[in-house]
N, C-alpha and C positions, 0 to 999 in steps of 0.2 A: 303286733300286740304281744306282750310278754305274758306267759302263763306259768303258774306254779304246778309242777309235776311232782309225783311221789311214787316210791316203790315201798317195799316192806319196811325198810329202815331209813331211807334217805329222801330228801327233797332236793329239787333242782329247778332252775328256771329255763324255759324253752321259748323259742320264737320261730314261728312258721314250721313247727314240728321238729326243730333242731335244738339240742341242748346247748345253751349259751353260758351256763355258769358251772362252777364246781358243784360237787355234792355236799350237802349240809345235813346236820341232824334236825334242824328246824329253820324255817325262814318266815319272818313276819311279812304279812301282805302289804303293809303300809310302805309307801315310797315307790320304788320302781314298778312293782306289780299293779299299782293303782294309777300309774302315770303321773305321780306327784313329784318325782325327782329321779335322779339316776342312782340313788342309794337304796340299800336295804339292810336290815338288821338280821343277823343269822348266827347260829352256833355250829361249830364243827362236831360237837359232842352228840352222840346218838341219844335221842329222846324217846323214840317209839319202841324201845325194848322193854317197856312195862305196860301193863293193861290200861293205865290211865296216864298217858304221857303228859297231859297238861300240868299234872302235879310236879313234874320234874323241871318245868321251865325256869323256876327260881333257884334251881340247884346246879345250873350249868353256866358257862361263861359266854358272853355275847360280844360281837364286834360289828362295826359298820363296814360294808363292802360296796364296791360297784362291780360291774361284770368283769373288770380286769384284775382287781386285786383287793386285798384287805387294807382298810384305810385307817383303822384305829387299833389301839391295844384292846385286850379283852377285859370286860367288866362284868360285875354280877348282874347288872341290868342296865338297859339304855332305853330312855323314853323315846317314843316315836314322834313326839312334838318337836317342832323346830326344823332342823336341817332335813330330816327324812321327808317332811311334807313341804319343803321349800318355803317355810314360813320365815326362816332366819338362818344365819350361818351356825347357829348354836344348837346344842342338845344337852340333855341332863343325864348324868351317869350315877349309878349307885355302886359303891364299893365298900363292902362291909357295912358299917353303921353310918357312913357318910354319903352325902350327895354333893355334886359339884357340876358346874356348867363348863362344857368343853366346846371347842371348834375343832375342825380337822387338823389345826396346827397344834392343839394341845389344850391344857387346862387354862381357863380364862377367869374363873372366879375362885374365891376361897372355898374352903370346905364347910358344909353345914350339916345339921341333923336332917333337915328337910328343906326342899326348895319347891315352890309352886311353879307349875309349867307356864301358866298364863303370865304374860309380861314380855320381857326381853326375849325369852326363848321362842315364843310364838310370834315375835315380830310386832307386837302391839305397842311397845314402849321401850325405854332404855333401862327400866328398873325391874326388880323382882322381889317377891317375898322370900326371905330366908329365915330359918329357925335355928337358934342357938340357945342352949341352956333352957330348953322348953319354952322359949319366948320368940315371937315373930317380930321382924322389922323389915322395912323396905330398904333395899340397897341399890346403888348405881353400879351397873356392871363395869362400865369403862373406867371409873375412878376407884371402885371398890369401897366407896364411902357409904357409911350407914346414914340413912336419911331421916329416920324417925326414932321415936321412943320404942321401947319394947312393949309388945302387946300380947294378949292371950290368944288372939285369933288372927287369921289372915283372910280378909274379905276381898273377893275378886270383883272390884268395881272401881270406877274413877280413873285416877292417874296410872295405875298399874296396867290397865288395858287401853291406855292412850286416850281416855275421855276426860279432858280437863286437868285440873291441878289439885283436885280434892281426893281424899281417901277415907276409908272407914277403919276405925280402930276400936279395940275393946281392951280394957284393963282387967276384965273378968266379970263373973256373975251375969253373963249374957246381957250386959249393958254396953251400948255402943255410942260412938260420937263420930262426927265428921270433922276432919282436920284439913288445913291448908298445907300442902306438901312443902311449899317454898318457905313459909314462915314458921311452920310447926304449930300454928295457933289452932286451938279448938274453936270451931265455928258454931256448934249447936249445943243445945241442952241434951242430956242423956236420953236415949230411946231404947226400946226393948227389941227382942228378936222378931216379934210380929211386925213392928214398924220396919225393921231391916228387910224382911221379906217383901214388904210392900215397895220399899225403895228399889230393891234389886229387880223387881218386875219391870219398872220403867227405866232404871239405870241412870237417872239424871240426878247427880249429887248436888248440882247447883240449885235445882228445884227443891230438893229435900232440905237444903240449908235455909232457904226462904221459909219453908214450912216450920222448921224446928228452931228458929231464932228465939 
């Protein structure tokens, strides 16, 4: 069983009382330490040299490691969803004002303002919500193709999490519709946020389409 150890300034990983990793300024517990994969996210920069070290986590550089070596370049931030938790081969990075999807072989998506974790990164589908020019759309990771119109919001339901072929979109003013991903056709009359919450509780967009025709 792997354990996270620390001294005054550094963290390291041990097994059976022996240190088995390098020293790091901070190590996230997701991944190796939770027996989720062989990987972990860490920074070599010292974080515990200030009274409130958590405030420094977004000011240092992060990379993915296994116990043998560093596996990625350094980024401003790396999401623990995906590779680290053995959900998929992918992970999301933040660098400056952009986000992108990577594998250990390198960048696999274009750059976006924001990317939602749920979808291809979490292994639930082959698609993901990406934000450009303050608008969200669904994209196919393998082809890079934009699959939908631009929307005001990104609702985590339906096709993006591998449940059917429908998705929820909104053009604004908290008014929502359900669409068919393949045809792009709008399948319902408009509904409000209260109805959306009700739909998300049961998660069945096909059932919701029948109710909202």
